C-alpha positions, -999 to +999 in steps of 0.1 A: -154+102+106-149+077+134-151+048+110-123+065+089-101+069+119-107+033+130-098+021+095-066+041+094-056+029+129-064-007+119-043-003+087-014+011+108-017-018+134-019-044+106+012-028+089+031-030+122+020-066+126+032-075+091+065-057+099+069-081+128+063-111+105+086-096+078+115-093+103+117-055+104+138-043+134+115-031+162+127+004+161+111+009+127+076-004+136+062+031+142+074+043+109+060+013+091+027+018+108+026+055+099+034+047+063+007+020+061-019+042+078-012+072+057-014+051+025-047+037+036-060+072+045-050+085+010-068+055-006-100+060+014-100+098+008-096+094-030-120+064-034-153+085-036-138+107-063-118+083-083-117+046-093-102+020-070-072+016-094-065+054-094-069+055-057-045+026-053-020+042-076-020+075-057-018+058-023+011+037-036+029+068-047+025+083-013+036+051+004+067+048-017+076+084-013+074+081+025+093+048+023+122+064+004+121+095+026+123+074+059+149+052+043+172+081+038+165+096+072+170+063+091+198+051+069+182+017+060+169+000+029+136+014+016+122-021+012+118-023+050+091+004+048+079-004+013+069-040+017+052-035+050+037-001+040+021-014+009+004-043+027-030-026+033-033-018-005-027-053-018-058-066-035-059-100-016-096-100-012-102-094-049-079-124-058-097-145-032-132-137-045-121-142-081-109-177-072-140-184-052-163-173-080-143-194-105-146-225-084-183-219-077-189-215-115-199-178-114-177-168-142-190-132-148-184-123-112-150-141-113-140-119-143-152-087-127-135-092-094-104-107-110-101-077-134-104-053-105-077-071-086-054-071-116-060-034-121-051-027-084-019-049-087-009-030-119-015+003-102+007-007-073+035-018-097+033+015-117+033+035-085+065+017-073+082+021-106+072+058-109+087+067-075+118+046-077+127+063-110+132+095-090+168+104-082+178+095-047+193+130-041+157+144-041+152+127-008+183+141+009+183+173+029+199+203+014+228+215+034 
């Protein structure tokens, strides 16, 4: 349980750090951190019961839903929250290891890790497309 909390806090801190590099205004850092942390929490909670690609897809859907919701509430573009919030889910390590295994002539491992990275990347794209197809009025408060 402590490890889960530490991972979520690290994901939130990393997301806020990436927000700084991305040029997000400082007043949005806590929201970006919250979105990244929640996305990583969803991913970790689903990982034992589902594949990495399915967990990534579901976490991406949550990240994009929160990004759109905060964008409407804070009257700013959703990409401020989306790009930094998706950061913990990006399969950078999988791409790195696929390239490493390719260079070191371990082709079966390269194919395995590369295929996993591609599945995660496709899951992220599908999650983004799925949520951005929802009408914007769904994210506004009813008066």
